N, C-alpha and C positions, 0 to 999 in steps of 0.2 A: 322418749327421745326420738327425734326424726333423723333419718339418714338423708343427708343432703347431696351426697355424690359418691359414686363408685368409680374407682380408677385402678386398673391393673389388679394389684393384690391388696388394695386398701379401701377402707370405707370411712367416709367423713361423717361423723355423728356430731351435729352441732359444730363445735370448733375442735373436736377431738378426732384424730386420725387413728383408726384401728387397722391392724394388718392380719391377713389370713391367707393360707395357701389356696383355699377354695372358698368362693363366696356364692351363696344361694340367695336369690332375690325372689321372695314370695310375698308380694305386696297386696294380694287380693284385689279388691275393687279400686284401690288407689294406684292404678297402673299408669296414670298420666304424669306422675312425678319423676320416676326414674325410667330411663330409656324410652321416652315418649316417641322418638322417631322409629323405634322398632315396633312399638305397639300400634302405630298408625297403619302399619302394613298388615296387621293381623285381623282375622275375622273374629273379633271379640267385642262384647258389649257388656253392659251392666244390667242386673236384674234387681228390682226393688220389690220387697215383699212386706206384707203387713201381718202381724200376729197379735194374739190377745192372751192374757192370763186372767182366768175367772174363777170364782168360787160358787159353790152351791150353798144357799142359806140353810138348806135342810140336810147338808152333808151327804148328798147322794154320791154313790160310787159306781164306776163302770168296770173297774178291775182289768181293763185291757185297752189297747189302742184300737180305735175305730176310724175307718174312712168311708166316705160316700162314693157313689158311682163316678163322680167327676175325676176322682183320683185314678181311675182305671184308664182314662184317656190322657191323663197328664204324664204318666210314667211309661217310657218306651218298653219296659219289661213286659207290659201287658199286651203288646202288639201281637204276640204269638197267638192270642185268642182270636178265633175266626170271626167272632161277633163284634169285635172292637169297632170296625168301620161303621156298622149299623148303630152301635151305641153312640158314637161320635156324631153321626148324622142326627140322631134323636136330640142330643144336647144342642146342636147347632140350631135346631128349630125351636126348642123349648127354652133354652137358657143362653141365648147369644151373648148377652152382656157378661155372663160368667166366663165364657171362653175368651172374650175380648180382653178381660182383665186378668186372665190366667188364674182364675179362682178354682181351686179344688179344696175340699174341706176334710181335715183330720182332727181328731181330738184324743188327747192322752191325759193322764192324771198322775201327779207326782206324789211323793210321800207326805206332803202337807195337805193332800186332798184338793190341790189346786188343778184346774183344768187348763191345759195349753191347747189353744185352738188356732188354726190357720189353714191356708194362707192364700195370698194373691201373688201375681207375678206380672210386673210391668217392666218393659225393657226400654233402655235408652242410655244416653251418655251422661246425663245428670238428672238429679231429682231434688225436689224441695224437701226440707227436713220435717215435713208435717204429714201425719197420717190422715187418710180420708175417711170420715165417718161413714159415708155411703158404702165404701168397700167393706168395712167391718160389719155393717148391717147386712149386706148381701151374704157374707160368710155365715153370720148367725141365722139368717133366714133359711139357708140351705141346711145348716146343722139340724134345725128343727124337723127337717123332712126325714131324717133317719135315726134320731135319738130323742128321747123324751126327758129333758131336764128343764123344767119350767121356771126355776128360781135362780138362774145364773146372775151373778153380780160381777161387773167388770172391775178388775183390780189394776191391770196394766195393759197398755197397748204399745207396740213398738214396731219399728221398721228394721229390716236387715237388707244390706246391699252386697251382692257378690258378683264376680265376673263369670261370664258364660260364653262359651264358644258358639259361633254362628254356623259352623260347618259340620256340626255333629261330633266333633272330636271330644274326647273325655278330658283332655288337658292340653295345655300349651307348654312345651319345653323347648327352650332355645339357649344357646351359649354364645353370647356376643364376643367373648374371648375364651381362651382355653381354661381359665380358672373362674369365670363368672357364669352362673347358670340361672336362667329365669324359669321358674315353675309357677304356673298360674292356670286360671280358667277351668277349675274343676266343677264349677256350677253349684247346683244344689246338692251334689254328692261329695262335697269336700270332706265332711266328717267320716264318710264311708271309705273314701279312697286314699286319704292323705297319708296314713301310716304305711300302707302297702306301697304307695308310690315313692315315698321317702326312702324306704328300705331298698327298693329296686334301683332308684336313681343313685343313691350313695354307694351301693355295692358295685354299680357299673363304673363309678369313678375311682374308687379306692380298691 
């Protein structure tokens, strides 16, 4: 069910009005619907990513999560390494299209022996609901450069869209009124940060 409107201490869900002392607005990438005038003033955009689920016909196993060198220049945590600038320069020369599409490649395996592989990062305000075969192929081509699984078969491919701050902030927190709180913009670290941020924010209010 969709929230159509938030006013003071009430939320309108379809035609039903619900009441609460405190209201938390965590809309993710759908931030143009509620409080659009506030979001227009924020340095926030959307990120579209592509991922795949695949199987090995011969039931190969990797027993661990693996990433390639492109991941080292994608995540800011690795910037402490003194050689990162040199590595980034190398990829700018050798794989410019990968950097343009925000591609870095990681692979993991679940308990059904399925491989989860991704991903790409394109930024903008809107995206078509279609995956690009070319991007998926680039991901698979790079995967072959650091792992040897020759009999992968595609099971599913999907896209994910999340909000991301453009000013380097880890999140966006605003309170349009004393009892309405906007929390958004956690980027690709949402699953990592969400529970800690929720605890910190709720404890500060109550």
